[in-house]
N, C-alpha and C positions, 0 to 999 in steps of 0.2 A: 719809465714805466710805472703804470697805474696802480696806486695803493689802496688798501682797503679806507684808509682816513680819507683818501681822495674822492672814494666812491660816494661816501656817506659824510655828513656832517651831524655829530652828536646832537649839536644845539638845533639843528633843524628838523631831528628826529622827534625832541623834546615837543618842539612846537607842535608839530603834526599829531602828537600823541594828546597832548593837552588840549588843542583844539576840537580834536575828534572826539576826546571823551567829553568834553562841555557840550558839543553838538549831540552826541548819541542819549547822555543822559537828560537832556532836554527834550529829544524826541520821546524818551521814556517816560518821562514825566507828563507832558502834553495828551501821548494817548493815553496815561493812566488815567487823566481828567477826563478824556473823552470816554471812558470806561465806566466812570461814576455817572456819567450823564446819560449813557444808551444801555446801560445793561438792562436785562428784563426787570419790569417793577414788580416789586412785592405788592400783591394788592391788601386792600383793608379787609375786603370780603370776597369771597366767590360764592355766587347763589345761582339759584336756577331763574327760568324768566317769569316762574310763579310765585318767586320772592324766598322760597325757602334755602336757606343759609348751608351751604356744605362745607365751607372753611373759612378762617378770619386770618387775620394777618399773625396772629398770635399763635395760631396753631401751626401756621407754616415756619416760624422762626423758633418755636419752640420744636418742633419736629428735626428742624435742621439739628438743634441741640443733641436731642435724642439720638440721631443719627451717628453724630461726632462719639456720643458716650458709648456706644457700640462698636467702636472700632472706624467706622466711616469708610474713609476711603481703603481702609485695610479689609474689609468685607464687601467685596464689588465696588463699583465705582460710581461716579455722578459725573455726566458730559464725558465721560471716558477717562477720567484720571481716578487711578485706583488700581485694586487687585482685580486678578483674572478669573478667580474659580467660581465666585457668585455672578449673577448678571450686571449688566450695567443698569441702574435703576431706573436711570432716565428713560433708556430705550424700551426698559421692559414694560414700564407704565405705558409708555405711547403706544407700543403694539398692542398691549392687552386693551387699553381704552380704544383703540380703533377697532380692534377686532370685535368687543362687545358692542360697540355704536352700529356698528355696520349689521350686526346679527339683528339688533334690535331694529332698525331700518328695514330689512328684508323680511322682517315677520308682517310688515304691513304691505301687502299686495297692491299694485296698480292695476286698473283694468286696462287691459289690450295690452300687456308688454309681457313678453314671454320672460322665463327665469332668467336667461342671459341678458336680456335687455333691462331687466329690472337691476340686477347685479351691477352691471356697467352703470346703470342711473345712480343708483345708490353710494357707488363708488366715489362717483364725481361729486355728488351732492355732499358726501363725507369729507372728501378733500376742503370743499368750502368752507364747510360748516367749522372744521378742527383748525384751519389756517387762518380764518378769519379774525382780526384782532378785536376784541370785545371788552377790552380794557377802558373804563373811563377814569382819565386822569383826574376829573373833578370829583367825583365820589370815591373815587380810589376802588373800584368794584370791576369786578369780572362776573359777566352774566352769560350763561349759558343756556342751551335748550332743556326743555324737559326730558326728551328723549338722552341727551348726552347727559345729564345728571344722574338719569338710571345707570348709564354706563359707567361713569365714574363712581358712582355707588358701589356696582358690582367690583370694579377692579380693588377698590377700596377693602371692601370684604375680605378678599384675596389676600393682601397684605396684612390686614389685622390676625387673620387666621395663620399666616405664615409666620408672623412675629410672635405669635402666642403660643402655636403648636399644638391647636386644638383639635387638629384631625389627622388621620392618616396620610392622607395626601399632603398636608404640610411637613408633617414630620418626614416624610420621604424627602421632599426638597429640602427642608433644613440638612438633612444629610447630605444629599446633593450640593449645597451649597457650602458645605463644612461648617455650618452656625454652631455656636456655643449649645452645649447639652443643658445648661442649666441658664442661660441668660436670656429668659424669657422676659417680654414687654407685658405691663398692664394694657388694658383694653386703651385706656386713654392714652398712654403712650404710642402704641401703635396705631391709634388713629391719627394722632399728630405727626408721627412719622411719615403716614401715607399723604398727609396733607403736603409735605414737603417735597415727597417724590411726585405728586401732581402739578407742583408748580414748575419743577423741573423740567418735567416733560412738557407742560404747557408752552413754557420757554422754547422748546426745542420743536416745535409743530407751530407754533402762534407767529405770524407775519410781523415785522417790525412796521410801525406807523409810516405808511405811504410808500412801502416797499413790498417786493415780492419774494424776500428772503425771511427766513425766521430767525430769532434771536440768538440763535446757535449756527448761522450761517447755512441753514439747511440740514446740519447734522442732528441724529443720525441718518444713514439712509435707511428709509421705512417708504416702500412703495406705496402704500395703503394710503399714505396720507400725501403723497406728492413729494416727500422728502428727497432730493436729488441734487448732484453738485451744482451749483450756481455757475452763472457765465463768470463770476470774479474768480471762483476758486481754480476754473480752468485756465484762465487767462495769466493769472499770476503765477500759476505753476509753471507754465510755459516760459514766462518773462526769468523766473527762478533758474531754470535750466540753461538758459541762454546767458543769464550773467554767471552761472558757475562756469561754462566752458569760456566765455571770453575771461573772466578773473583767473582761471586755471592756466590758460594759454599765455595770459600776460606774465604770469608768477613764474611758470616754467622757463620763459623765454629768458627772463630776467636772470633768474639763479644759473641757466646753462651759460649766458653771457659772464657773469661774474665768478665762476666756479673756479676758475684756476687763480683768480684772486684770493678767492676764499680759502681754498687749499693751501696756497702758499704763506699767507700769513695768519694763518690759525694758531701756530705754537708762538711762545714768548720768543722777545727779542734775542734772547740769551739761548734759546733751545729749550727742549725740553728738560725740567730738573732731573739732576743726574741719583738723586737720592729721594726719600719719601720726607719730604718736610715734616709731614705729621708724626714723626718718631720722636721730634724734639719739641713735640708742642705739650705745653704743660695742662694737665686734666684739672680744673677748677673744681673745688668743691661743688658748684651747682651744676656743672656740667656733669661729673659723676652721679648727681642725684636725679638727673633725666634717666638714668638706669629703669629706674620703676617704671616709666611711662613706658617702655618697651616689653617688659613685662605686660603690663595691662593691655598693652595692644596685641600681643600674642593670645591672652585671654581671651579678649573681644573677637577677634579672627575666627580663633576656635569655636566659640559659642556662637556666632554670626553663621557659620559654616554648618553647623550641628542644626540649627535651628532653620536653615534653609531646606536641609534632607526633609526635617519633620514637616515643614509646609509644603512641599512638592508633594510627598507622601499623600495628604491629605485631598489632594485632586481626584486620588482614586480610590482614596478610603473613607474620606468624608468626615468622620467624627471618631476616626481611631489610627492606629499604628499597628499594623499587623497584627489586629484582632486585641491588642491593648487598649482600654478605655482612656487614652490620652486626651482627649479634648474635655473628658470632665476636669482637668487640671490646667491644661495649656491648649485652650482652642486656637483654631486658625488665627481668628483675628490677633490673638495675643502674639503667637510666635510671628507670624508674617511682621507685625510692628517691631517686636524686637528685631528679628533678621534685617530689616531695612534701618532702622534705628544704628544698630551695631555698626552695619557697613559705613555708614558715615562717619560714626564716632571714631573706629578704630583706624581709619584713614586719617581722618582729621587729627587724631591723638598721634600718630606717626609725624606727621607733617608740624605739629605744634612743639612736638619735643624735639625735633630737627632744628626750630629756632632757636627754642631754648639752649641746645648743644652748642649751635654754630655760632651765635653771637656772642659769648663770652670768650670762644677760641679766637675770633675776629678780634676783639676789641683788647685781648691780652691780659684781661683780669675779671674777677667778680667785683662788680659794684656792692657796697652794703646792703647786707639782707637780700641779696640775691639767692641763696641758698634756700632761706626760708620762705622768700616768694614762689620757688619751683615747688617746693614741699607742699604750701598751701594750697597751690592751684591744683596738684594732682589729688589731694583728699577731697577737694571740691569737685574734682570730676568725678570721683569715686560715688560722693553723695549724690551727685545729679543723675548718675547712670542706674544706681540701687534706687533712689526714691523716684525717679519718673517710671522706670519700668515696674515698680510695684504698684503705681498709680495706675498703669495702663492696666496692669492685671486686675487690679480691683475694679476699675470702670467696667470692663468686658463681663465680670463677673456681677455686675450690679450693684456693689456694695457700698455705691456713693449716693446719699439720699437726695442731693440737690446737685441739678446740672449746673450751676453756678460754681459749686465745690468741684465737681468734675472739669469744668474748665480750666480751673486754676491748680488743679493736683492731679487729675486723671488724665484722660485720652482726647485730646483734640481732634482726632479722626482725621487730619489733613498729612496725607504721603509725606514722609521725610521730617515732617515737623509735629509730630504727633505728641510730644512731650507736653504736660500742662503748662499753663503761662507761668507759675510761680518756678517752673525749672527751666523754662526758656530765658526768664529773666536772670536768673543763676547764672544760667550758661553764658550770655550776653555778656554779663559783669566779668566772668571768669576770662571771655576771649578778650576783654579791654585790659584786664590784668596780666595777661599774657603779652599783648601788645607793649606795655609800660614794660615788664621786664625785658624784650628783646630789645626795645628803644635805649633803654638805661645802659645794657651791655655793650650796644653799637656806640655809645656816644665817644668813646675814645676817637674809635675810626672816622666820625662826621668832623673831628677836630683837626684831623690832618689836611693838608692841603693837596689837591688833584685828586682825579679819578674816583670820584665820589657818585658818578651816575648810577653805576650797579647797586652801591649801597643804597641810593635814594629810591631805586626800583624797589628793592627789599622792603623798605620802611613803608612806601606809600602801598605797598601791597598787603602788609601788615596791617596796617592801620584800617586799610577797606576791608579786610576779613572780619573785624569787628562791627563796622558801620553797616556791611552788608547781610550780616546776619540779623543784626538788629531792625533790618526790615521786616522780619518775623512777628515785630511787635507792633505792625501798624494796623492790625485788624482787630476786633472785638469779639467778644461771644456771641454778639447778633449780627455780625458784619455780613452784607450781601456774598454769596459765595464767588460769584465773579469777581468784586473787588477783592475779596481774600486770595482769590486765585492768581491774581495781578501781582500781589506782595509774594506769596508763596514762591513763585517762579524767580524773585529776586533772591530768595535765599538758595533754591535748590539749584538754578542755572547759574546765576551770577556768582553766587558764594563758593558753592562745592564745585561747578564745572567752570567757574571763571576766573576769578582772583586767585584762588588758591592756586590754580596752575601757572598763572603769573608768577605767585610767589616761589613755588617751587623750581621753574625755569631760572630766575633770578638767583635762588641759593644755590642751586647745582652748579651754574656758571662761576658765580662768586666760589664755591668750593674750589674748581677746577682751576681758576686763577690762583688761588691760595697753596693749590699742590703744585703750582707750576707746571701746569702741561696747557695751558691757555692763555693767550695773550689778553691783558686787560682792554685794551682798547678795542679789539675784535669781539671779545665777550659782550663787551657792553653795547656796541651796534648789533649783535645778533639779537639780544634779548630785548632791545629795544622795537627792533624791527619785527621780530617775532610776536610781540605784545601789541603792537600796532594792527598787525595783520589778524592775529586772533581777536583782539578785542572789537574789531570794526565788524568781523561777521559774529562775534558769541554776544556781544550786549544787546543789541537791536535783534540778533536771530532768536534770543529769547521767547520772541512772541509766537514762534512756531507752536508753543505748548497752549497758547490760548486762541487758536483759530476758533474753536467750537466752544468757548466756556463762557458765552452769553456775552463777547466782545464786538464793538464795532468791525466793518468789513476793511476800515482801514489798517489793523491789525494784520489782517492776511496780508496785505499790500506789502508792508512792512517786514513783517515776518519772513515771508516767501521770498522777499530780496536778499535779506542779510542773512537770514540762516543758511542760504545756498553758500554764502561765502565762509561759511564754518568750514566746511570740507576742503577748500582751496589751498590753505596751510598744508594740509595732510599729504598733498600730492607730491609734495617734495621731502616727502620721509626719506628716500632714497638717498638725496644729498646731505640729509641730517645724519642719518646712520653712517654713509662714507666719512663724514668730518670727524665725526664721534671715534671711528674705528682708528682714525690715523692718529689722534692723540691719546688712545686708551692702551696702545699696542706698542709702545716706541722702546721705553724702559723697563728694566726686571722687575723694579720695586712696584711696578703699577699693576704685577699680578696680584698683589694685596687687595686690590680693589676687583678683581676679576667678577666675581660674582654681583656687587653693587653693579657694576658696569651691565652686567648680563641683563638684570631687572629693569635698566633703564633703557637697554636696547628692546625689552619687550614692550616696555611703555610705546615706543616708536610703532613696532607692528600692531599692536591692538587700537592705537590712535587709528592708524590707516582702515584697520578691519571693523573694529568696534563703534568707535567714533564716526570714522568718512564712510566706509560702506554702508552699514547698517543703519547709521544715523541717516545717509542723506536717502536711504530706501522709503524711510516713512516721514521723512521732514516736508517735502514738497505738500503743498494744499491738497491736490487730489489724491496723494497717496495718503496722506494721513487721514482723510475724510474717511476710508476705507478701513484704516489700518489702527488708527487711534485705540489704544486699550486692548489690543491683542498680543499674542505671545511675540509678533514681531518687535513690538515694543520691548518685551521681556529680554529678547535675545539682544537688542541694542544696549539694554539697560547692563545686564551682566557683562558684555563683552567691553562696554565702555567703562563703567564704573570700576570693577574690578581690572580689567585687563589694562586701562590705563591709569588711574587713580590709585587703585591699590597696590600693582605691581610699582609704582612709584613709592608710595608708602613703604612697601618691604625693602624696597634697593636703598631709600634714605634711611631707614631702620639699621641695615648692613653697615652703612658710610658709618654712622656715629658708634656703632658696635666697635668698629675697628680701633676708635680711641677708650673704650670702655672695656674691652678686654683684650685678651692676648692672642693675638692673629695667628701664633703658632699651635694653638691647641684647637682651632678652628677645624671642624669636621667636614672637609671639603665634600664627602660623598653624599652626606647629608643634604647640604645645599644643592648639589647636582639633583639628587631624586627630587628633592623639593621645586626646583625650578621647573624640570621638565614636567613632573607630575602636575602642578599648577596650569601650566600653559597648555599640554595636552588635555586635561580634563575639562579644561573650561572650554576648549574648542569641541570636545565630543558634546558636552551636555548642551552648547548652543547649536552646533550642526546637525545632530542625531536627536535633538528633541525639541527645542525651543522654535527653532527656525522652521522645520516642516509644520509644528504645530499651527504657526503663524500664518503659515502659507496657506493651509487648509482652512482657516477661519477666513481669510481675506477672500479667498473664492467663494466662501458661503455669504460672506459680507456683501458682495458685489452683486453674486447672483440672488439671493433671496431677501437679504436686508441685515441690518447689523444685529439686531436682537437676537437673530438664529445664530450668528457667528458665535454669540454668548451666553447661548442658551443651556440647560442642563440636558436638554436632549443631545447636544453636539458635543458638550464638554465631557460628558459619561458615555459616550458613543464608544465601541469597540476600538476604533483607529486611533482616538486621543488618547485614552486609557493606554495603548500600546505604546504609543510617543511618549508618555510620562514615564511609563516603564522603560522606555529606551534611554532615560536620561542616569539610571541607575549607574551602569558602567562607567560615566563619565566624573558621576558624584563619586564614586569611590575612587577614582584615579585622583580626582582633585583633592579629597580627604586625604589620600596618601600625601600629597604634597603638603597640605597645612600641619598634619602632624609631623612630618620631618622638619619643616620650618621651627614650629614650636619646640621640638626637641633638640634641635641644633642651638635655638637661642639658650634653652637651659644649660646645655654640656658647655656653651660657650661662656657664660656668666659663671656657672657652677662646674668647673672643669673636673676632671676624675680626680686629679691629685687633692684637689681641695675637699672632694666628697669624702676620700679615704681619711684625711688628716681629721674631719670633724668626727668619724666615725670613730678613730683610734681614740680621740679624746674624751669620747661620750665613754669607752670603755673604760 
């Protein structure tokens, strides 16, 4: 009879994983080098054919820093990356410039042509003029025609007025865009910012040298300048779907073939443990010190949701909250920054705390000064959160006199890594301290013989957590935005969505082995196999975020093929769910872990829906071409980030609380309310609001052009406003789940008897 160990060789899996990772990171670095070489050039000067200077390199680079200081990607987007209420500034500038130039051309009649013939001729001439690459690499100059320089000046005037709030039209747009009430720019700052917007639009409409596609691979869709999907976008989309079908078929066939072996050998050799092994586990001082981490997880979780509600409301009221002048104190750029930052921080904190809790438990003791290290790391985390948030608030309110000071202590403007460079470095150091604390606590386990593969996976993923976040230090204050985007997605995709998931999968499997409900050899093979499948798609699949960020076409080829493979492991969720059910419902003592298991089960569901269905909906190049930066992206982000990583963080929190609190006083009703409210509320806000908004925007993007899909006219239209209001019921249900979870944690750590004892002693 075939056994699981005969089916797989752990040594062989390690070889495949090692060779595969070397190959994939090699490809990452090679494509990164190509991005450095082929990103749209920043000119030394932009001038008209008569010699008048429009912009300089300093204007463009300083304008990028100004854009960062006012919130950057948290106030609109560049090349599709950022927030959704304000426009995509690259697409907005491009459309306005094309309209202005076309109007100027039509003003000059041509004898013998009708109005329709003149319009057709001028549109063709417009496309030729705007798509022709007039950058001279020798002089570093971009030269535009006199007529185009007039169009550029008109668009620049619009943006200067917008950021200075100098007239009624601009003030109305500022309200629609949810701009800060008092965060006005000087004339110089607004002019420099418009230079940066011009350059990003220039890259989006100018053909690459000796090619018939723009630096952004013809993104955004803009009929006026002939921006439409390229042949490469269509071909690689078809190839990605074919690869998806082939990979899915092969993996499902394999799972079906091996399922009987998997089911038979998933339990330990001596059967499921008859008692809860953790009942006899000694809770060390450092393990008990992690309790405060879970308190801060709850505080950040609650704060993130409240900020999300406020941020969503700004989409309908602009600069207020039910008539209250909320934006005077917490404008949209601040609330969205804090909302996205807290999402990553509370989830990461839950995972980090789990590592600090589990490592001494597995090692059997606390190394010297382990508790001090845990406490030091906790207070460092508090300082980073408070300090970085204060800096971001001060930046948006224009309190920093220097853009360099803003870069270091204020707002970097890059979504998910908005914190100033000083706080970024501090957090990187903190992550390496966490790695050291976990490693030293696990050291006794490493000295034992045999069965170390699972531990090694935990250790490798822990080290990678520190290293991949450090990729965020690879850009500087004036780094080209295409290069910055390359490194930013190392942090967002490889750190948050990649190696953390490997770490969590390995930790959960290790815990199941420790609890006596999963065989070590089977767990090791499962985790290695899952890691190989996941990372083969996830690492190079990172490039689907970079299709239209000023990167070469090779990025589309690699990103399209491998991002399709990200979906393949999710197609066997049913097998995974069944195997977990088999080991989680055998002995009565496992009821102690009912709710952690339920949250882990929710991870599987949202992995399929949020990461799988919603993820693949937008991932193929042809889909992302029209959908990038629309609310379909938001529906994927909410369902995947909270549904997968958030649910996993809550499940790990409950697992650790099993040892830190008395499970006999747990309020099971509160957990039930929390679990179902969170899942139902997330489904409601996604399917009743975000998804239909994204579908409407996609239709407009395909039919009229991307700039229309992101315009104030559509965002503030009655149907879109109604769909924003349709999110309220889901937000309320979700909020009930959050409050129930936080109240459960409070009552678990400070049960009623303890509170009564404290009250009596005070009397």
